[in-house]
C-alpha positions in Angstrom: -59.1 -4.8 2.7 -61.4 -1.7 2.3 -58.4 0.6 2.3 -56.6 -1.6 -0.3 -59.7 -1.5 -2.6 -59.8 2.3 -2.4 -56.0 2.4 -2.9 -56.5 0.4 -6.1 -58.8 3.0 -7.5 -56.5 5.8 -6.5 -53.6 3.9 -8.0 -55.4 3.7 -11.4 -56.2 7.4 -11.3 -52.5 8.2 -10.5 -51.5 5.8 -13.3 -53.6 7.9 -15.7 -51.9 11.1 -14.6 -48.4 9.7 -14.7 -49.1 8.1 -18.1 -50.1 11.5 -19.5 -47.0 13.0 -17.9 -44.8 10.3 -19.5 -46.2 11.0 -22.9 -45.9 14.8 -22.7 -42.5 14.8 -21.0 -41.0 11.7 -22.7 -37.8 13.5 -24.0 -36.9 14.4 -20.4 -38.2 11.4 -18.5 -36.4 8.9 -20.8 -33.0 10.5 -20.3 -30.8 9.3 -17.5 -30.8 9.9 -14.6 -34.3 11.4 -14.7 -35.7 8.3 -16.4 -34.1 6.0 -13.9 -35.6 7.9 -11.0 -39.0 8.1 -12.7 -39.0 4.3 -13.2 -37.8 3.6 -9.7 -40.5 5.7 -8.2 -43.1 3.7 -10.1 -41.4 0.5 -9.0 -41.8 1.6 -5.4 -45.4 2.7 -6.0 -46.3 -0.7 -7.6 -44.6 -2.6 -4.8 -46.4 -0.5 -2.2 -49.8 -1.4 -3.7 -48.9 -5.1 -3.8 -47.3 -5.1 -0.4 -44.0 -6.6 -1.7 -40.4 -5.5 -1.7 -39.5 -4.4 -5.2 -36.3 -6.0 -6.4 -33.9 -3.4 -7.7 -30.7 -3.8 -9.6 -28.3 -1.5 -7.8 -26.6 1.1 -9.9 -28.3 0.0 -13.1 -28.5 2.8 -15.6 -31.5 3.7 -17.6 -31.8 1.6 -20.8 -34.0 -0.5 -22.9 -35.9 -1.9 -19.9 -36.9 1.6 -18.9 -38.1 2.4 -22.4 -40.1 -0.9 -22.5 -41.6 0.1 -19.1 -42.6 3.5 -20.4 -44.3 2.0 -23.5 -46.1 -0.6 -21.3 -47.0 2.1 -18.8 -48.6 4.3 -21.4 -50.2 1.5 -23.4 -51.8 -0.1 -20.4 -52.0 2.9 -18.0 -54.0 5.2 -20.3 -57.0 2.9 -21.0 -57.0 1.5 -17.4 -56.8 5.0 -15.9 -59.5 6.3 -18.2 -61.8 3.3 -17.3 -61.3 4.1 -13.6 -62.0 7.8 -14.2 -65.2 7.1 -16.2 -66.4 4.5 -13.6 -65.7 6.7 -10.6 -66.9 9.8 -12.4 -70.2 8.3 -13.4 -70.7 6.8 -9.9 -70.2 10.2 -8.4 -72.6 11.9 -10.8 -75.2 9.2 -10.1 -74.9 9.7 -6.4 -75.2 13.4 -6.6 -77.4 14.2 -9.7 -80.0 11.4 -9.7 -81.6 12.4 -6.4 -81.8 16.0 -7.7 -83.2 15.1 -11.1 -86.2 17.3 -10.5 -84.0 20.4 -10.1 -82.6 20.3 -13.6 -84.4 21.8 -16.6 -86.4 19.4 -18.7 -83.9 19.2 -21.5 -80.8 18.9 -19.2 -81.9 16.2 -16.8 -79.4 13.4 -16.0 -79.5 10.2 -17.9 -79.0 6.6 -16.7 -76.1 4.8 -18.3 -75.4 7.7 -20.7 -74.5 5.3 -23.5 -78.1 4.0 -23.5 -79.6 7.5 -23.2 -82.3 6.7 -20.6 -83.4 10.1 -19.3 -84.7 10.5 -15.8 -88.1 12.2 -15.9 -89.8 10.7 -12.7 -89.0 9.3 -9.3 -89.7 5.7 -10.4 -87.0 5.9 -13.1 -84.6 7.7 -10.8 -85.0 5.3 -7.9 -85.1 2.0 -9.9 -82.6 2.9 -12.7 -80.4 4.9 -10.4 -80.1 2.1 -8.0 -79.1 -0.3 -10.8 -76.5 2.2 -12.1 -75.0 2.9 -8.7 -74.9 -0.9 -7.9 -73.2 -1.8 -11.2 -70.7 1.1 -11.0 -70.1 0.5 -7.3 -69.4 -3.2 -8.0 -67.0 -2.3 -10.7 -65.2 0.2 -8.5 -65.2 -2.2 -5.5 -64.1 -5.5 -7.2 -62.9 -4.8 -10.8 -60.8 -1.7 -10.4 -58.5 -3.1 -7.6 -57.9 -6.2 -9.7 -57.0 -4.1 -12.7 -54.7 -2.0 -10.5 -52.9 -5.1 -9.2 -52.5 -6.4 -12.7 -50.9 -3.1 -13.8 -48.7 -3.1 -10.7 -47.5 -6.6 -11.5 -46.8 -5.6 -15.1 -44.8 -2.7 -13.9 -42.7 -4.8 -11.5 -42.2 -7.5 -14.2 -41.0 -5.1 -16.8 -38.7 -3.2 -14.4 -37.4 -6.3 -12.5 -33.7 -7.1 -13.1 -33.1 -10.0 -15.4 -31.6 -13.3 -14.1 -28.3 -12.3 -15.6 -28.3 -8.9 -13.8 -29.2 -10.6 -10.5 -26.4 -13.1 -11.0 -24.0 -10.3 -11.8 -25.0 -8.3 -8.7 -24.8 -11.4 -6.6 -21.3 -12.1 -7.8 -20.3 -8.5 -7.0 -21.7 -8.9 -3.5 -19.9 -12.2 -3.0 -16.7 -10.7 -4.4 -16.9 -7.7 -2.0 -17.7 -10.0 1.0 -14.8 -12.3 0.1 -12.4 -9.4 -0.1 -13.7 -8.3 3.3 -13.2 -11.8 4.7 -9.7 -11.9 3.3 -8.8 -8.5 4.7 -10.2 -9.5 8.1 -8.3 -12.8 7.9 -5.1 -10.9 7.0 -5.5 -8.6 9.9 -6.0 -11.5 12.3 -2.9 -13.2 10.9 -0.9 -10.0 11.4 -2.1 -9.8 15.0 -1.0 -13.4 15.5 2.3 -12.7 13.9 2.9 -9.7 16.2 2.0 -11.7 19.3 4.3 -14.6 18.3 7.1 -12.2 17.3 6.9 -10.0 20.3 5.8 -12.6 22.9 6.6 -16.2 22.1 9.8 -15.6 20.1 11.2 -13.2 22.7 10.6 -15.8 25.4 12.3 -18.5 23.4 15.3 -16.2 22.9 15.4 -15.6 26.6 15.2 -19.3 27.4 18.0 -20.1 24.9 20.2 -17.4 26.4 19.6 -18.6 29.9 20.3 -22.2 28.9 23.5 -21.1 27.3 24.6 -19.1 30.3 23.8 -22.1 32.5 26.0 -24.4 30.4 28.9 -22.0 30.6 28.5 -21.5 34.3 28.2 -25.2 35.1 31.4 -26.4 36.8 33.3 -29.3 35.4 33.0 -32.5 37.4 32.1 -36.1 37.3 28.6 -35.3 38.5 27.9 -32.5 36.0 28.3 -34.4 32.7 24.7 -35.6 32.6 23.4 -32.1 33.6 25.6 -30.5 30.9 24.3 -32.9 28.3 20.7 -32.1 29.2 21.4 -28.3 29.2 23.0 -28.7 25.7 20.0 -30.6 24.4 17.6 -28.1 25.9 19.6 -25.2 24.4 19.7 -26.8 20.9 15.9 -27.6 21.2 15.2 -24.0 22.0 17.3 -22.7 19.1 15.5 -25.2 16.8 12.1 -24.0 18.1 13.2 -20.4 17.3 14.1 -21.4 13.7 10.8 -23.2 13.3 8.9 -20.2 14.7 10.6 -17.8 12.3 9.6 -20.1 9.5 6.0 -20.2 10.7 6.0 -16.4 11.0 7.2 -16.1 7.4 4.2 -18.2 6.2 1.7 -16.3 8.4 2.7 -12.8 7.5 6.3 -11.9 6.7 7.5 -9.4 9.3 9.7 -7.8 6.7 6.5 -6.5 5.0 5.5 -4.6 8.1 9.1 -3.3 8.5 10.1 -2.4 4.9 6.9 -2.6 2.8 6.6 -4.6 -0.3 9.4 -2.8 -2.2 11.9 -3.4 0.5 10.7 -7.0 1.0 11.1 -7.9 -2.7 14.5 -6.3 -2.8 15.6 -8.4 0.1 14.2 -11.5 -1.6 16.2 -10.8 -4.8 19.3 -10.1 -2.8 19.1 -13.5 -1.1 18.5 -15.4 -4.3 21.3 -17.6 -5.6 20.9 -16.5 -9.2 21.2 -12.9 -10.5 17.8 -11.3 -10.7 17.0 -8.2 -12.9 14.3 -6.3 -11.1 11.8 -3.8 -12.4 9.7 -2.3 -9.6 7.2 0.4 -10.6 5.6 2.8 -8.2 2.9 0.6 -6.7 1.1 3.1 -4.4 -0.9 2.0 -1.3 -1.8 -1.7 -1.5 -4.1 -3.6 0.8 -2.3 -5.8 3.3 -3.8 -9.0 1.8 -2.5 -8.1 -1.6 1.0 -7.4 -0.3 1.1 -10.7 1.5 -0.1 -12.7 -1.5 2.3 -10.8 -3.8 5.2 -11.5 -1.5 4.3 -15.2 -1.2 3.9 -15.6 -5.0 7.3 -14.0 -5.7 9.1 -15.9 -2.9 7.7 -19.2 -4.1 8.5 -18.4 -7.8 12.1 -17.4 -6.9 12.4 -20.6 -4.9 11.3 -22.6 -7.9 13.9 -20.8 -10.0 16.6 -21.7 -7.6 15.7 -25.3 -6.9 14.1 -26.6 -10.0 14.8 -24.5 -13.1 18.6 -24.8 -13.3 18.6 -21.2 -14.4 21.6 -18.8 -14.7 19.6 -15.6 -14.5 16.0 -14.5 -13.7 13.8 -11.4 -14.1 11.2 -9.9 -11.8 8.7 -7.2 -13.0 6.1 -5.8 -10.7 3.8 -3.0 -11.8 0.4 -1.6 -11.1 -2.1 -0.5 -13.8 -5.2 1.0 -12.2 -6.6 -1.5 -9.8 -4.6 -4.5 -11.0 -1.2 -5.6 -9.7 0.8 -7.5 -12.3 3.7 -9.8 -11.3 6.0 -11.4 -13.9 8.8 -13.8 -13.0 11.0 -15.1 -15.8 14.0 -17.4 -15.9 16.3 -18.9 -18.6 16.1 -22.4 -17.1 15.2 -25.8 -18.6 11.4 -25.1 -18.5 8.8 -27.8 -18.5 7.4 -26.7 -15.1 4.5 -29.0 -14.1 2.0 -27.6 -11.5 1.2 -31.2 -10.5 4.8 -32.0 -9.6 4.7 -30.2 -6.3 6.7 -27.1 -7.3 4.5 -24.6 -5.4 2.4 -23.5 -8.4 -0.7 -25.0 -6.9 -0.2 -23.0 -3.7 0.3 -19.9 -5.9 -3.0 -20.6 -7.7 -4.9 -21.0 -4.4 -3.6 -17.8 -2.8 -4.2 -15.7 -5.9 -7.7 -17.2 -6.4 -8.6 -16.0 -2.9 -8.3 -12.5 -4.2 -10.0 -13.2 -7.5 -6.8 -13.0 -9.4 -5.4 -15.0 -12.3 -2.2 -17.1 -12.9 -0.6 -17.9 -16.2 2.4 -20.2 -16.5 4.3 -20.5 -19.8 7.0 -23.1 -19.5 7.8 -25.0 -22.6 10.5 -27.8 -22.4 13.9 -26.2 -22.8 12.7 -22.9 -21.4 12.3 -20.0 -20.9 9.7 -20.0 -18.1 7.3 -17.0 -17.5 4.9 -16.8 -14.6 2.4 -14.0 -14.9 0.1 -13.2 -12.0 -2.6 -10.5 -11.9 -4.2 -9.5 -8.6 -7.0 -7.0 -8.1 -5.8 -4.4 -5.7 -8.7 -1.9 -5.2 -9.0 -0.6 -1.6 
């Protein structure tokens, strides 16, 4: 407690000094990034006095809040600092000069409470009046100055604290980054599962199917082998069906073709397999995060499936380009239009996957066509 009281007085004296510096060097201190650092230093100083963690808006440039702080700092800091200087200065003078009043010339002897002009000419005045002056100034320095210092520190933190809107924006940025990290980690885990299934489970199923096929062929014909042949045939068919289902599952987890050919090659393969002619426009996309590639592939595959199954289109178009940190996908067709996301055409799934990466989906499908699906996905690394 004692150290905190002394630190309050020191804080006010420092406030006086920095307020004077702020006035004299205002053209320099109010220019970023010097002004930002000057304000942040005072934020930490005020937080240290109050024993609190000062809330800081990360990356916030100097602006009107720093100007408001400078005005408040000078307006409140100068008088408070001067008051502390006068109080502590008079207290120091009283402690040193009053006991030595007799050593001063008659016309230059110390006075009690200089604004009253009570001159010390004898020991009675020095002891009685000096004790009162030291007690009053000591009480002010002990109780009042720390309170004033804390008030100034709270004012400093209040003016420099980020607004609710800035805190919300920063929180949204943090959540967005954390969500991207979660999506990337989830994508990496899915790729690991896909590799394990592709290299392990699928290979074993292929081996089982081949062995069952060889067993069927090597089984000798005879009255006692019909039932065994039937069981082997059923087991062989079941193994092949399991492989087909596993390949379908692998496509939904993470398409192996993405790892083999990249997004460009995977989209070319999609367009080649489509039952309607597709005019493709693929720009140079550069390096894309794996999660973005997977979502883009899913969106385009689902959109082309809708064109084939529901649109009754005779031709379609696919345009994929990257502008800065945004990947734009546009799928068009000349079909009958009237696409309804609530009708189970896969649009809802597209919305969910794109929203996971903070992207946007726009569907323009008037009755009679044409239909245009535009998807934008942030793709910063």
